[in-house]
FIDREN-14991 format. One record per atom (N, C-alpha, C): residue number from 0; atom name; x, y, z. Coordinates in Angstrom, 1 decimal, decimal comma. Example, Ala and Ser with C-alpha at 12.3 -4.5 7.8 and 13.67 -1.06 7.14 Angstrom:
2
{node 0 "N" {13,2 -5,7 7,8}}
{node 0 "CA" {12,3 -4,5 7,8}}
{node 0 "C" {13,2 -3,3 7,8}}
{node 1 "N" {12,8 -2,2 7,1}}
{node 1 "CA" {13,7 -1,1 7,1}}
{node 1 "C" {12,9 0,0 7,9}}
***
This chain:
153
{node 0 "N" {-7,9 -22,0 -10,9}}
{node 0 "CA" {-6,7 -21,6 -10,5}}
{node 0 "C" {-6,8 -20,1 -10,2}}
{node 1 "N" {-6,2 -19,6 -9,1}}
{node 1 "CA" {-6,2 -18,2 -8,7}}
{node 1 "C" {-4,8 -17,7 -8,9}}
{node 2 "N" {-4,7 -16,6 -9,6}}
{node 2 "CA" {-3,4 -15,9 -9,8}}
{node 2 "C" {-3,4 -14,5 -9,3}}
{node 3 "N" {-2,4 -14,2 -8,5}}
{node 3 "CA" {-2,4 -12,8 -8,0}}
{node 3 "C" {-1,1 -12,2 -8,4}}
{node 4 "N" {-1,1 -10,9 -8,5}}
{node 4 "CA" {0,2 -10,2 -8,9}}
{node 4 "C" {0,3 -8,9 -8,1}}
{node 5 "N" {1,5 -8,4 -8,1}}
{node 5 "CA" {1,9 -7,2 -7,4}}
{node 5 "C" {2,4 -6,2 -8,4}}
{node 6 "N" {1,8 -4,9 -8,3}}
{node 6 "CA" {2,3 -3,9 -9,2}}
{node 6 "C" {2,9 -2,7 -8,4}}
{node 7 "N" {3,9 -2,1 -8,9}}
{node 7 "CA" {4,5 -1,0 -8,2}}
{node 7 "C" {4,2 0,3 -9,0}}
{node 8 "N" {3,1 1,0 -8,6}}
{node 8 "CA" {2,7 2,1 -9,4}}
{node 8 "C" {2,7 3,4 -8,6}}
{node 9 "N" {3,0 3,4 -7,3}}
{node 9 "CA" {3,0 4,6 -6,5}}
{node 9 "C" {4,4 4,8 -5,8}}
{node 10 "N" {4,8 6,0 -5,8}}
{node 10 "CA" {6,0 6,3 -5,0}}
{node 10 "C" {5,7 6,6 -3,6}}
{node 11 "N" {6,7 6,7 -2,7}}
{node 11 "CA" {6,5 7,0 -1,3}}
{node 11 "C" {6,0 8,4 -1,2}}
{node 12 "N" {6,4 9,3 -2,1}}
{node 12 "CA" {5,9 10,7 -2,1}}
{node 12 "C" {4,4 10,7 -2,4}}
{node 13 "N" {3,9 9,9 -3,4}}
{node 13 "CA" {2,5 9,8 -3,7}}
{node 13 "C" {1,7 9,3 -2,5}}
{node 14 "N" {2,2 8,3 -1,8}}
{node 14 "CA" {1,5 7,7 -0,7}}
{node 14 "C" {1,4 8,8 0,4}}
{node 15 "N" {2,5 9,5 0,7}}
{node 15 "CA" {2,5 10,5 1,7}}
{node 15 "C" {1,6 11,7 1,4}}
{node 16 "N" {1,5 12,0 0,1}}
{node 16 "CA" {0,6 13,1 -0,3}}
{node 16 "C" {-0,8 12,7 -0,1}}
{node 17 "N" {-1,1 11,4 -0,4}}
{node 17 "CA" {-2,5 10,9 -0,2}}
{node 17 "C" {-2,9 10,8 1,2}}
{node 18 "N" {-1,9 10,5 2,1}}
{node 18 "CA" {-2,2 10,4 3,5}}
{node 18 "C" {-2,4 11,8 4,2}}
{node 19 "N" {-1,9 12,8 3,6}}
{node 19 "CA" {-2,1 14,1 4,1}}
{node 19 "C" {-3,5 14,6 4,0}}
{node 20 "N" {-4,2 14,0 3,1}}
{node 20 "CA" {-5,7 14,2 3,1}}
{node 20 "C" {-6,3 13,4 4,2}}
{node 21 "N" {-7,5 13,8 4,6}}
{node 21 "CA" {-8,2 13,1 5,6}}
{node 21 "C" {-8,8 11,8 5,1}}
{node 22 "N" {-7,9 10,8 4,9}}
{node 22 "CA" {-8,4 9,6 4,3}}
{node 22 "C" {-8,4 8,4 5,3}}
{node 23 "N" {-9,1 7,4 5,0}}
{node 23 "CA" {-9,2 6,2 5,8}}
{node 23 "C" {-8,0 5,4 5,5}}
{node 24 "N" {-7,3 4,8 6,5}}
{node 24 "CA" {-6,2 3,9 6,3}}
{node 24 "C" {-6,8 2,5 6,1}}
{node 25 "N" {-6,3 1,8 5,1}}
{node 25 "CA" {-6,8 0,4 4,9}}
{node 25 "C" {-5,7 -0,5 4,6}}
{node 26 "N" {-5,9 -1,7 4,8}}
{node 26 "CA" {-4,8 -2,7 4,6}}
{node 26 "C" {-4,6 -3,1 3,2}}
{node 27 "N" {-5,7 -3,5 2,5}}
{node 27 "CA" {-5,5 -3,8 1,1}}
{node 27 "C" {-6,9 -3,8 0,4}}
{node 28 "N" {-6,9 -3,8 -0,9}}
{node 28 "CA" {-8,1 -3,6 -1,6}}
{node 28 "C" {-9,1 -4,8 -1,4}}
{node 29 "N" {-8,5 -6,0 -1,4}}
{node 29 "CA" {-9,4 -7,2 -1,2}}
{node 29 "C" {-8,9 -7,8 0,1}}
{node 30 "N" {-9,6 -7,5 1,2}}
{node 30 "CA" {-9,2 -8,0 2,5}}
{node 30 "C" {-9,3 -9,6 2,6}}
{node 31 "N" {-8,5 -10,1 3,4}}
{node 31 "CA" {-8,5 -11,6 3,7}}
{node 31 "C" {-8,1 -11,8 5,1}}
{node 32 "N" {-8,6 -12,9 5,7}}
{node 32 "CA" {-8,3 -13,2 7,1}}
{node 32 "C" {-7,0 -14,1 7,0}}
{node 33 "N" {-6,0 -13,7 7,6}}
{node 33 "CA" {-4,7 -14,5 7,6}}
{node 33 "C" {-4,2 -14,6 9,0}}
{node 34 "N" {-3,5 -15,7 9,3}}
{node 34 "CA" {-2,9 -16,0 10,6}}
{node 34 "C" {-1,4 -16,3 10,3}}
{node 35 "N" {-0,6 -16,3 11,3}}
{node 35 "CA" {0,8 -16,6 11,1}}
{node 35 "C" {1,0 -18,1 11,0}}
{node 36 "N" {0,1 -18,9 11,5}}
{node 36 "CA" {0,1 -20,4 11,4}}
{node 36 "C" {-1,2 -20,9 10,9}}
{node 37 "N" {-1,2 -22,2 10,5}}
{node 37 "CA" {-2,5 -22,8 10,2}}
{node 37 "C" {-2,8 -22,7 8,7}}
{node 38 "N" {-4,1 -23,0 8,3}}
{node 38 "CA" {-4,4 -23,1 6,9}}
{node 38 "C" {-4,4 -21,7 6,2}}
{node 39 "N" {-4,6 -20,6 7,0}}
{node 39 "CA" {-4,6 -19,3 6,3}}
{node 39 "C" {-3,2 -18,7 6,2}}
{node 40 "N" {-2,1 -19,5 6,6}}
{node 40 "CA" {-0,8 -19,0 6,5}}
{node 40 "C" {-0,1 -19,6 5,2}}
{node 41 "N" {-0,9 -20,1 4,3}}
{node 41 "CA" {-0,4 -20,6 3,0}}
{node 41 "C" {-0,2 -19,5 2,0}}
{node 42 "N" {0,6 -19,8 1,0}}
{node 42 "CA" {0,8 -18,9 -0,1}}
{node 42 "C" {1,8 -17,8 0,3}}
{node 43 "N" {1,8 -16,8 -0,6}}
{node 43 "CA" {2,7 -15,6 -0,4}}
{node 43 "C" {1,9 -14,4 -0,4}}
{node 44 "N" {1,4 -13,9 0,7}}
{node 44 "CA" {0,5 -12,7 0,7}}
{node 44 "C" {1,4 -11,4 0,5}}
{node 45 "N" {0,7 -10,4 0,2}}
{node 45 "CA" {1,3 -9,1 0,1}}
{node 45 "C" {1,9 -8,7 1,5}}
{node 46 "N" {3,0 -8,0 1,6}}
{node 46 "CA" {3,5 -7,6 2,9}}
{node 46 "C" {2,5 -6,7 3,7}}
{node 47 "N" {1,6 -6,0 3,0}}
{node 47 "CA" {0,6 -5,2 3,7}}
{node 47 "C" {-0,3 -6,0 4,6}}
{node 48 "N" {-0,4 -7,3 4,3}}
{node 48 "CA" {-1,2 -8,2 5,1}}
{node 48 "C" {-0,8 -8,1 6,6}}
{node 49 "N" {0,4 -8,0 6,9}}
{node 49 "CA" {0,9 -7,9 8,3}}
{node 49 "C" {1,6 -6,6 8,6}}
{node 50 "N" {1,8 -5,7 7,6}}
{node 50 "CA" {2,6 -4,5 7,9}}
{node 50 "C" {1,9 -3,2 7,7}}
{node 51 "N" {0,7 -3,1 7,2}}
{node 51 "CA" {0,1 -1,8 6,9}}
{node 51 "C" {0,1 -0,8 8,0}}
{node 52 "N" {-0,5 -1,1 9,1}}
{node 52 "CA" {-0,6 -0,2 10,2}}
{node 52 "C" {0,7 0,1 10,9}}
{node 53 "N" {1,5 -0,9 11,2}}
{node 53 "CA" {2,9 -0,6 11,8}}
{node 53 "C" {3,7 0,3 10,8}}
{node 54 "N" {3,5 0,1 9,5}}
{node 54 "CA" {4,3 0,9 8,6}}
{node 54 "C" {3,8 2,4 8,7}}
{node 55 "N" {2,6 2,6 8,9}}
{node 55 "CA" {2,1 4,0 9,0}}
{node 55 "C" {2,8 4,7 10,2}}
{node 56 "N" {2,9 4,0 11,3}}
{node 56 "CA" {3,6 4,6 12,4}}
{node 56 "C" {5,1 4,8 12,2}}
{node 57 "N" {5,7 3,8 11,6}}
{node 57 "CA" {7,2 3,9 11,4}}
{node 57 "C" {7,6 4,9 10,3}}
{node 58 "N" {6,9 4,8 9,2}}
{node 58 "CA" {7,3 5,6 8,0}}
{node 58 "C" {6,6 6,9 8,0}}
{node 59 "N" {5,3 6,9 8,2}}
{node 59 "CA" {4,5 8,2 7,9}}
{node 59 "C" {4,3 9,0 9,1}}
{node 60 "N" {4,4 8,5 10,3}}
{node 60 "CA" {4,3 9,3 11,5}}
{node 60 "C" {5,7 9,7 12,0}}
{node 61 "N" {6,6 8,7 12,2}}
{node 61 "CA" {7,9 9,0 12,8}}
{node 61 "C" {8,9 9,6 11,7}}
{node 62 "N" {9,0 8,9 10,6}}
{node 62 "CA" {10,0 9,3 9,6}}
{node 62 "C" {9,6 10,6 8,8}}
{node 63 "N" {8,4 10,6 8,3}}
{node 63 "CA" {8,0 11,6 7,4}}
{node 63 "C" {7,1 12,7 8,0}}
{node 64 "N" {6,6 12,5 9,2}}
{node 64 "CA" {5,8 13,5 9,9}}
{node 64 "C" {4,5 13,9 9,2}}
{node 65 "N" {3,9 12,9 8,5}}
{node 65 "CA" {2,7 13,3 7,7}}
{node 65 "C" {1,6 13,6 8,7}}
{node 66 "N" {1,4 12,9 9,8}}
{node 66 "CA" {0,5 13,3 10,9}}
{node 66 "C" {1,0 12,7 12,2}}
{node 67 "N" {0,4 13,0 13,3}}
{node 67 "CA" {0,9 12,5 14,6}}
{node 67 "C" {0,2 11,2 15,0}}
{node 68 "N" {0,7 10,6 16,1}}
{node 68 "CA" {0,3 9,3 16,5}}
{node 68 "C" {-1,3 9,3 16,8}}
{node 69 "N" {-1,8 10,4 17,4}}
{node 69 "CA" {-3,2 10,4 17,7}}
{node 69 "C" {-4,0 10,4 16,4}}
{node 70 "N" {-3,6 11,1 15,4}}
{node 70 "CA" {-4,4 11,1 14,1}}
{node 70 "C" {-4,3 9,7 13,5}}
{node 71 "N" {-3,1 9,1 13,5}}
{node 71 "CA" {-3,0 7,7 13,0}}
{node 71 "C" {-3,9 6,7 13,7}}
{node 72 "N" {-3,9 6,8 15,0}}
{node 72 "CA" {-4,8 5,9 15,8}}
{node 72 "C" {-6,3 6,2 15,4}}
{node 73 "N" {-6,7 7,4 15,3}}
{node 73 "CA" {-8,0 7,7 14,9}}
{node 73 "C" {-8,4 7,1 13,6}}
{node 74 "N" {-7,5 7,2 12,6}}
{node 74 "CA" {-7,8 6,7 11,3}}
{node 74 "C" {-7,9 5,2 11,2}}
{node 75 "N" {-7,3 4,6 12,2}}
{node 75 "CA" {-7,3 3,1 12,3}}
{node 75 "C" {-8,4 2,5 13,2}}
{node 76 "N" {-9,0 3,4 13,9}}
{node 76 "CA" {-10,0 2,9 15,0}}
{node 76 "C" {-11,4 3,5 14,8}}
{node 77 "N" {-11,5 4,7 15,4}}
{node 77 "CA" {-12,9 5,3 15,5}}
{node 77 "C" {-13,4 5,7 14,1}}
{node 78 "N" {-12,5 6,2 13,3}}
{node 78 "CA" {-13,0 6,7 11,9}}
{node 78 "C" {-13,6 5,5 11,1}}
{node 79 "N" {-12,9 4,4 10,9}}
{node 79 "CA" {-13,5 3,3 10,2}}
{node 79 "C" {-14,7 2,7 10,9}}
{node 80 "N" {-14,7 2,6 12,2}}
{node 80 "CA" {-15,8 2,1 12,9}}
{node 80 "C" {-17,1 2,9 12,6}}
{node 81 "N" {-16,9 4,2 12,7}}
{node 81 "CA" {-18,0 5,1 12,4}}
{node 81 "C" {-18,5 5,0 11,0}}
{node 82 "N" {-17,6 5,0 10,0}}
{node 82 "CA" {-17,9 5,0 8,6}}
{node 82 "C" {-18,6 3,7 8,2}}
{node 83 "N" {-18,2 2,6 8,9}}
{node 83 "CA" {-18,8 1,3 8,6}}
{node 83 "C" {-20,0 0,9 9,5}}
{node 84 "N" {-20,4 1,8 10,4}}
{node 84 "CA" {-21,5 1,6 11,2}}
{node 84 "C" {-21,3 0,5 12,3}}
{node 85 "N" {-20,0 0,3 12,7}}
{node 85 "CA" {-19,7 -0,7 13,7}}
{node 85 "C" {-19,9 -0,1 15,1}}
{node 86 "N" {-21,1 -0,4 15,6}}
{node 86 "CA" {-21,4 0,2 16,9}}
{node 86 "C" {-20,5 -0,5 18,0}}
{node 87 "N" {-20,2 0,3 19,0}}
{node 87 "CA" {-19,4 -0,1 20,2}}
{node 87 "C" {-18,0 -0,6 19,8}}
{node 88 "N" {-17,5 -0,1 18,7}}
{node 88 "CA" {-16,1 -0,4 18,3}}
{node 88 "C" {-15,4 0,9 18,0}}
{node 89 "N" {-14,0 0,8 18,1}}
{node 89 "CA" {-13,2 1,9 17,7}}
{node 89 "C" {-12,9 3,0 18,7}}
{node 90 "N" {-13,5 2,9 19,9}}
{node 90 "CA" {-13,3 3,8 21,0}}
{node 90 "C" {-13,1 3,1 22,3}}
{node 91 "N" {-12,5 3,7 23,2}}
{node 91 "CA" {-12,3 3,1 24,6}}
{node 91 "C" {-13,3 3,8 25,5}}
{node 92 "N" {-14,4 3,1 25,8}}
{node 92 "CA" {-15,4 3,7 26,7}}
{node 92 "C" {-16,2 2,5 27,3}}
{node 93 "N" {-16,9 2,8 28,4}}
{node 93 "CA" {-17,7 1,8 29,0}}
{node 93 "C" {-18,8 1,3 28,0}}
{node 94 "N" {-19,0 0,0 27,9}}
{node 94 "CA" {-20,0 -0,5 27,0}}
{node 94 "C" {-19,4 -0,9 25,6}}
{node 95 "N" {-18,2 -0,4 25,3}}
{node 95 "CA" {-17,6 -0,8 24,0}}
{node 95 "C" {-16,8 -2,1 24,1}}
{node 96 "N" {-16,7 -2,7 23,0}}
{node 96 "CA" {-15,9 -3,9 23,0}}
{node 96 "C" {-14,4 -3,5 23,2}}
{node 97 "N" {-13,7 -4,3 24,0}}
{node 97 "CA" {-12,3 -4,0 24,3}}
{node 97 "C" {-11,4 -4,6 23,3}}
{node 98 "N" {-11,3 -3,9 22,1}}
{node 98 "CA" {-10,4 -4,3 21,1}}
{node 98 "C" {-9,2 -3,3 21,2}}
{node 99 "N" {-8,1 -3,7 21,7}}
{node 99 "CA" {-7,0 -2,8 22,0}}
{node 99 "C" {-5,7 -3,3 21,5}}
{node 100 "N" {-4,8 -2,4 21,1}}
{node 100 "CA" {-3,4 -2,8 20,8}}
{node 100 "C" {-2,5 -1,9 21,6}}
{node 101 "N" {-1,6 -2,6 22,4}}
{node 101 "CA" {-0,7 -1,8 23,2}}
{node 101 "C" {0,6 -1,8 22,5}}
{node 102 "N" {1,1 -0,6 22,1}}
{node 102 "CA" {2,3 -0,6 21,3}}
{node 102 "C" {3,2 0,6 21,8}}
{node 103 "N" {4,5 0,5 21,4}}
{node 103 "CA" {5,4 1,5 21,7}}
{node 103 "C" {5,5 2,4 20,5}}
{node 104 "N" {5,0 3,7 20,5}}
{node 104 "CA" {5,0 4,6 19,4}}
{node 104 "C" {6,4 4,9 18,8}}
{node 105 "N" {7,4 4,7 19,7}}
{node 105 "CA" {8,8 4,9 19,2}}
{node 105 "C" {9,5 3,7 18,6}}
{node 106 "N" {8,8 2,5 18,7}}
{node 106 "CA" {9,4 1,3 18,1}}
{node 106 "C" {8,5 0,6 17,1}}
{node 107 "N" {7,3 0,9 17,0}}
{node 107 "CA" {6,4 0,1 16,1}}
{node 107 "C" {6,8 0,3 14,7}}
{node 108 "N" {7,0 -0,8 14,0}}
{node 108 "CA" {7,4 -0,7 12,6}}
{node 108 "C" {7,1 -2,0 11,9}}
{node 109 "N" {6,8 -2,0 10,6}}
{node 109 "CA" {6,6 -3,2 9,9}}
{node 109 "C" {7,9 -3,9 9,5}}
{node 110 "N" {7,9 -5,2 9,4}}
{node 110 "CA" {9,1 -6,0 9,0}}
{node 110 "C" {8,8 -6,9 7,8}}
{node 111 "N" {7,5 -7,0 7,4}}
{node 111 "CA" {7,1 -7,8 6,3}}
{node 111 "C" {7,7 -7,3 5,0}}
{node 112 "N" {8,2 -8,2 4,2}}
{node 112 "CA" {8,7 -7,9 2,9}}
{node 112 "C" {8,1 -8,8 1,8}}
{node 113 "N" {8,4 -8,6 0,6}}
{node 113 "CA" {7,9 -9,5 -0,5}}
{node 113 "C" {8,6 -10,9 -0,3}}
{node 114 "N" {9,8 -10,9 0,2}}
{node 114 "CA" {10,5 -12,1 0,4}}
{node 114 "C" {10,1 -12,8 1,7}}
{node 115 "N" {9,7 -12,1 2,7}}
{node 115 "CA" {9,3 -12,6 4,0}}
{node 115 "C" {8,0 -11,9 4,4}}
{node 116 "N" {6,9 -12,3 3,7}}
{node 116 "CA" {5,6 -11,6 4,0}}
{node 116 "C" {5,0 -11,9 5,4}}
{node 117 "N" {5,4 -13,0 6,0}}
{node 117 "CA" {4,8 -13,4 7,3}}
{node 117 "C" {5,6 -12,8 8,5}}
{node 118 "N" {6,6 -11,9 8,2}}
{node 118 "CA" {7,4 -11,4 9,3}}
{node 118 "C" {6,5 -10,4 10,2}}
{node 119 "N" {6,4 -10,7 11,5}}
{node 119 "CA" {5,5 -9,9 12,3}}
{node 119 "C" {6,1 -8,5 12,6}}
{node 120 "N" {5,3 -7,5 12,9}}
{node 120 "CA" {5,9 -6,2 13,2}}
{node 120 "C" {6,6 -6,1 14,5}}
{node 121 "N" {7,4 -5,1 14,7}}
{node 121 "CA" {8,1 -4,9 16,0}}
{node 121 "C" {7,3 -3,8 16,7}}
{node 122 "N" {7,4 -3,8 18,0}}
{node 122 "CA" {6,9 -2,7 18,8}}
{node 122 "C" {5,5 -2,9 19,3}}
{node 123 "N" {4,8 -4,0 19,1}}
{node 123 "CA" {3,5 -4,3 19,6}}
{node 123 "C" {3,7 -5,3 20,7}}
{node 124 "N" {3,2 -4,9 21,9}}
{node 124 "CA" {3,4 -5,7 23,1}}
{node 124 "C" {2,2 -6,6 23,4}}
{node 125 "N" {0,9 -6,0 23,3}}
{node 125 "CA" {-0,3 -6,7 23,7}}
{node 125 "C" {-1,4 -6,4 22,7}}
{node 126 "N" {-2,2 -7,4 22,4}}
{node 126 "CA" {-3,4 -7,2 21,6}}
{node 126 "C" {-4,6 -7,9 22,3}}
{node 127 "N" {-5,7 -7,1 22,5}}
{node 127 "CA" {-6,9 -7,6 23,1}}
{node 127 "C" {-8,0 -7,6 22,1}}
{node 128 "N" {-8,7 -8,7 22,0}}
{node 128 "CA" {-9,9 -8,7 21,1}}
{node 128 "C" {-11,1 -9,1 22,0}}
{node 129 "N" {-12,1 -8,3 21,9}}
{node 129 "CA" {-13,3 -8,5 22,8}}
{node 129 "C" {-12,9 -8,7 24,3}}
{node 130 "N" {-11,8 -8,0 24,7}}
{node 130 "CA" {-11,4 -8,0 26,1}}
{node 130 "C" {-10,5 -9,2 26,5}}
{node 131 "N" {-10,2 -10,0 25,5}}
{node 131 "CA" {-9,3 -11,2 25,8}}
{node 131 "C" {-8,0 -11,0 25,1}}
{node 132 "N" {-6,9 -11,3 25,8}}
{node 132 "CA" {-5,6 -11,2 25,3}}
{node 132 "C" {-5,3 -12,2 24,2}}
{node 133 "N" {-5,0 -11,8 23,0}}
{node 133 "CA" {-4,5 -12,7 22,0}}
{node 133 "C" {-3,0 -12,6 21,8}}
{node 134 "N" {-2,4 -11,5 22,2}}
{node 134 "CA" {-1,0 -11,4 22,2}}
{node 134 "C" {-0,7 -10,7 23,6}}
{node 135 "N" {0,2 -11,3 24,3}}
{node 135 "CA" {0,6 -10,8 25,6}}
{node 135 "C" {2,2 -10,8 25,7}}
{node 136 "N" {2,7 -9,7 26,0}}
{node 136 "CA" {4,2 -9,5 26,0}}
{node 136 "C" {4,9 -10,0 24,7}}
{node 137 "N" {4,2 -9,8 23,6}}
{node 137 "CA" {4,8 -10,1 22,3}}
{node 137 "C" {4,6 -11,6 21,9}}
{node 138 "N" {3,8 -12,4 22,7}}
{node 138 "CA" {3,6 -13,8 22,4}}
{node 138 "C" {2,2 -14,1 22,3}}
{node 139 "N" {1,9 -14,9 21,2}}
{node 139 "CA" {0,5 -15,3 21,0}}
{node 139 "C" {0,0 -16,2 22,2}}
{node 140 "N" {-1,3 -16,0 22,6}}
{node 140 "CA" {-1,8 -16,7 23,7}}
{node 140 "C" {-2,6 -17,9 23,3}}
{node 141 "N" {-3,0 -18,0 22,0}}
{node 141 "CA" {-3,8 -19,1 21,6}}
{node 141 "C" {-5,3 -18,8 21,6}}
{node 142 "N" {-5,7 -17,7 22,3}}
{node 142 "CA" {-7,1 -17,2 22,3}}
{node 142 "C" {-7,5 -16,8 20,9}}
{node 143 "N" {-8,8 -17,0 20,6}}
{node 143 "CA" {-9,3 -16,6 19,3}}
{node 143 "C" {-10,7 -16,1 19,5}}
{node 144 "N" {-10,9 -14,9 20,2}}
{node 144 "CA" {-12,2 -14,4 20,5}}
{node 144 "C" {-12,8 -13,6 19,4}}
{node 145 "N" {-12,2 -13,4 18,3}}
{node 145 "CA" {-12,7 -12,5 17,3}}
{node 145 "C" {-13,8 -13,1 16,5}}
{node 146 "N" {-14,5 -12,3 15,7}}
{node 146 "CA" {-15,6 -12,8 14,8}}
{node 146 "C" {-15,7 -11,8 13,7}}
{node 147 "N" {-16,3 -12,2 12,6}}
{node 147 "CA" {-16,5 -11,3 11,4}}
{node 147 "C" {-17,5 -10,2 11,8}}
{node 148 "N" {-17,1 -9,0 11,5}}
{node 148 "CA" {-17,9 -7,8 11,7}}
{node 148 "C" {-18,5 -7,4 10,4}}
{node 149 "N" {-19,8 -7,2 10,4}}
{node 149 "CA" {-20,5 -6,7 9,2}}
{node 149 "C" {-21,0 -5,3 9,4}}
{node 150 "N" {-21,3 -4,6 8,4}}
{node 150 "CA" {-21,8 -3,2 8,5}}
{node 150 "C" {-22,9 -3,1 9,5}}
{node 151 "N" {-22,7 -2,3 10,6}}
{node 151 "CA" {-23,8 -2,0 11,5}}
{node 151 "C" {-23,8 -3,0 12,7}}
{node 152 "N" {-22,9 -4,0 12,7}}
{node 152 "CA" {-22,9 -5,0 13,8}}
{node 152 "C" {-21,6 -5,1 14,5}}
***
């Protein structure tokens, strides 16, 4: 049997103070692959599963002004790709994989809660993985071009 728990040990001020340092943004300590439907949509995941990055834009970029949109994007893309040795990822340039999220910086926000952890974020229009649209105009396309990325690949 697997038991998970949620602890509330940090305040919003603690999180904002931590984010003011040049740290990597991450979703959760133990990552897992989850989808909105299918076998990975079981259970009650932490709201961070679907809300971490949209929350950064809504709460820490727009509301609290901890850093700007460009710095948030860098911490979510090129910085982790470089740190984990993921070649051809995290930047927009010829020869790189086209992993892109098209979002409205004035609207993007998390909606996932402990009561409704599968609530998708607002403000994301399109998502491309390996150059193929997996979300277009806010709707899933059914495409699944992703794959597991390991250090250096």
